[in-house]
C-alpha positions in Angstrom: -0.4 -0.3 -0.4 1.7 3.8 -0.9 0.6 6.9 1.6 0.4 10.0 0.0 2.5 12.3 1.1 1.8 16.2 1.5 4.6 18.7 1.9 6.0 22.2 -0.3 6.1 25.9 0.9 3.3 27.0 -0.7 2.3 22.9 -1.7 1.0 21.5 1.1 -2.2 20.5 -0.5 -0.1 18.1 -2.9 0.7 14.8 -3.0 5.0 15.5 -3.1 6.1 11.8 -2.7 4.4 8.2 -2.3 5.8 6.2 0.8 5.8 2.2 0.4 4.8 0.3 4.1 6.7 -2.7 3.3 10.7 -2.3 3.1 12.3 -2.4 -0.1 14.3 -5.9 1.1 13.1 -8.3 3.2 12.8 -8.5 6.9 15.4 -11.1 7.0 18.2 -9.3 5.6 21.1 -8.0 7.5 22.4 -5.0 6.5 25.4 -3.8 5.5 28.2 -3.0 7.6 28.9 -0.1 8.4 25.6 0.9 7.8 25.7 4.3 5.2 24.1 7.2 7.7 22.1 9.3 5.4 21.0 13.6 6.2 17.8 14.1 5.9 17.0 17.8 5.3 13.2 19.3 4.7 11.7 21.4 6.6 8.2 20.0 5.9 7.9 17.6 9.4 6.3 15.3 7.7 8.7 14.4 5.3 11.4 14.0 7.2 8.8 11.6 9.8 8.2 9.3 6.3 11.7 8.9 5.0 13.1 8.4 8.6 10.8 5.9 8.5 11.4 4.0 5.1 15.1 4.5 5.2 15.3 2.8 8.6 13.2 -0.4 7.8 15.7 -0.6 4.7 18.9 -0.8 6.9 20.3 2.8 6.8 21.0 5.5 9.3 19.2 8.2 9.3 19.4 11.9 10.9 16.9 14.1 9.8 16.8 18.5 10.2 15.1 20.9 9.2 17.4 23.4 8.1 20.8 24.7 7.0 22.2 24.8 11.1 20.8 20.9 11.8 22.6 20.1 9.1 25.5 21.2 9.6 25.4 20.5 12.9 24.6 17.1 12.5 27.9 16.7 9.3 30.3 18.4 12.9 29.0 15.4 15.4 29.6 12.3 12.9 30.5 10.0 9.5 27.3 11.1 6.8 27.7 9.2 3.9 25.1 11.3 1.8 22.6 14.3 2.1 19.6 14.3 1.0 19.3 18.5 0.9 15.6 20.0 -0.2 16.4 22.8 -3.0 13.3 25.1 -0.6 14.5 26.1 2.9 13.6 28.5 5.2 16.3 30.7 5.2 19.4 29.9 3.6 17.9 27.8 0.8 19.6 24.0 -0.2 21.2 26.3 -4.0 23.4 28.1 -1.2 24.0 25.4 1.1 25.1 23.1 -1.7 27.8 25.2 -2.8 29.3 25.5 1.2 29.3 21.7 1.6 31.1 21.6 -2.4 34.0 23.7 -0.7 34.2 22.1 1.9 33.6 18.3 2.0 32.6 16.1 -0.7 30.2 14.1 0.9 27.5 13.3 -1.5 24.7 15.3 -2.4 20.8 14.8 -4.1 19.0 17.4 -3.9 14.9 17.5 -4.7 13.8 20.3 -6.6 9.7 21.2 -8.2 8.5 19.5 -10.8 9.4 20.8 -14.3 11.9 23.3 -12.8 15.1 22.3 -14.9 16.5 25.7 -13.7 16.1 24.5 -10.1 18.0 21.2 -11.4 20.8 23.2 -13.3 21.6 25.3 -11.1 21.6 22.5 -8.9 24.2 20.5 -10.1 26.2 23.6 -10.8 26.8 24.1 -7.2 27.6 20.6 -6.6 25.0 18.0 -6.1 25.5 14.4 -7.8 21.5 14.4 -8.6 18.4 15.6 -8.3 15.1 14.1 -7.4 12.1 16.0 -8.4 8.8 16.3 -6.8 6.8 14.7 -6.5 8.6 11.7 -6.4 8.8 8.0 -4.1 10.6 6.9 -1.8 11.4 3.6 -3.1 12.5 5.7 -6.2 14.7 8.4 -3.8 16.2 5.0 -2.3 17.2 4.1 -5.4 18.9 6.8 -6.1 20.1 7.3 -3.1 22.1 3.2 -4.2 23.0 4.6 -7.3 25.0 7.9 -5.7 26.9 5.5 -2.8 28.4 3.5 -5.7 29.1 5.5 -8.2 30.5 7.8 -4.9 33.0 4.4 -3.8 33.3 3.8 -7.6 32.9 0.0 -7.9 33.4 -1.0 -11.3 31.0 -3.4 -13.2 33.0 -6.1 -13.6 35.0 -6.3 -10.4 38.0 -7.7 -11.9 38.7 -4.6 -14.0 41.0 -2.2 -12.9 41.3 1.7 -12.5 44.9 3.9 -13.2 45.7 5.3 -9.9 47.2 8.6 -12.4 45.2 9.8 -15.4 47.8 12.5 -16.8 46.3 14.2 -20.2 48.2 18.1 -21.7 50.1 18.4 -19.1 47.5 18.0 -16.9 46.8 14.8 -14.0 43.4 12.8 -12.2 44.6 11.0 -9.2 42.0 8.0 -8.9 43.3 7.8 -5.2 42.8 11.5 -3.6 40.6 12.2 -7.2 42.5 14.7 -7.6 42.8 17.4 -10.6 46.1 18.5 -10.4 47.4 21.4 -13.7 50.0 21.9 -15.6 51.4 24.8 -13.2 51.5 22.4 -10.1 48.0 24.0 -8.8 44.9 21.0 -7.3 41.3 21.7 -8.3 39.2 20.3 -6.5 36.4 18.0 -8.4 32.7 16.6 -6.8 31.8 13.5 -6.8 29.9 14.0 -10.7 32.8 16.2 -12.2 35.9 13.1 -10.8 33.1 10.0 -12.7 32.4 11.9 -15.9 36.1 13.4 -16.6 37.7 10.1 -15.6 35.1 8.2 -17.8 35.9 11.0 -20.9 39.5 10.1 -20.2 39.2 5.9 -19.9 37.6 7.1 -23.8 40.3 9.3 -25.3 39.4 10.8 -29.0 36.1 8.8 -29.0 32.7 10.8 -29.2 30.5 9.4 -26.3 26.2 10.7 -26.6 24.6 12.1 -23.7 23.2 8.4 -23.5 26.3 7.2 -22.7 27.9 9.0 -20.5 24.1 9.0 -18.6 24.7 5.6 -18.4 28.8 5.4 -17.5 28.7 7.7 -14.7 25.4 7.4 -12.9 24.1 4.0 -13.8 20.9 5.9 -15.4 19.1 6.7 -19.1 19.0 10.0 -20.2 15.2 11.5 -18.7 13.4 14.4 -21.4 15.6 17.1 -21.8 17.7 15.9 -18.5 20.9 18.5 -18.9 23.1 17.5 -16.1 25.5 16.0 -19.4 25.7 19.3 -20.5 26.2 21.4 -17.3 28.8 18.6 -15.5 30.5 19.8 -18.9 30.7 23.2 -19.3 31.9 22.7 -15.9 34.7 20.7 -16.4 36.7 23.2 -19.6 35.4 25.8 -16.7 38.5 23.9 -14.4 40.3 23.2 -17.3 40.8 26.4 -18.8 38.6 24.5 -22.3 37.2 27.4 -23.8 33.5 26.8 -24.5 33.3 28.7 -27.5 36.1 26.6 -29.0 37.4 24.6 -26.9 40.3 22.3 -27.5 40.1 19.9 -24.7 36.3 18.1 -24.7 35.0 19.2 -27.8 31.6 19.3 -28.8 30.9 16.4 -31.9 27.4 18.1 -32.6 24.6 15.3 -33.6 27.1 12.8 -31.6 28.2 14.0 -28.0 31.5 15.1 -26.4 35.4 13.5 -27.2 38.4 13.7 -24.7 40.7 15.3 -27.5 43.6 13.9 -26.5 46.2 11.7 -25.3 46.1 9.6 -21.9 48.5 8.1 -19.9 47.3 5.4 -17.6 49.7 4.9 -14.0 48.5 2.1 -12.6 
């Protein structure tokens, strides 16, 4: 059975979340150790309560807070593996919180955005969010996104025998697979979000080959493109800025009209 949940500033009567009462895994299934700690930041008390209940039933440790100050306090108290962050919060909004969080931490962020508001999604990705879920959404969908983001962050290969290079060198730049740091030809370290790191890694592992948006989404996020999905374009723009690559005449990450994007450089894999 599914329970409808009302939410949102000015949207209290709108159904924005569907709650499945049964856990996603059998009750006798032992949770993975250590338990992943999810921090839910949403000003709607009903959503906080029901998401906490649902995720805990599925083996997660959950802390739920109403605003940015609670988020910062929770992050200071101990390890948090992922933040579910509502865009529309009282006081400091989710975009500013995401930007500040990304400046100090690489903890992955899933942004909750208004349904159909593409600008919110684009801004969230530009601020460093790793994924987004548009309202209305189901608790099961959100949990699937949480699992996907955590899997990508930990960089678990699809082939367990596959070996990830320790470093990828290209055009004077270096991407370190252990620290996930990007180092410029001048030796300056450029911080990357998890989403930026994973996309650049995929491009470097397939140099001089056009990859479509669908291929890049599948390789980096394990999902298909949604209609009018611009998340890859946003991340490409951010990578170009990090690399000093002119978006009008890029030399490193080229746009292949009707095909996708190509990393145009020789890449040295250091294992």
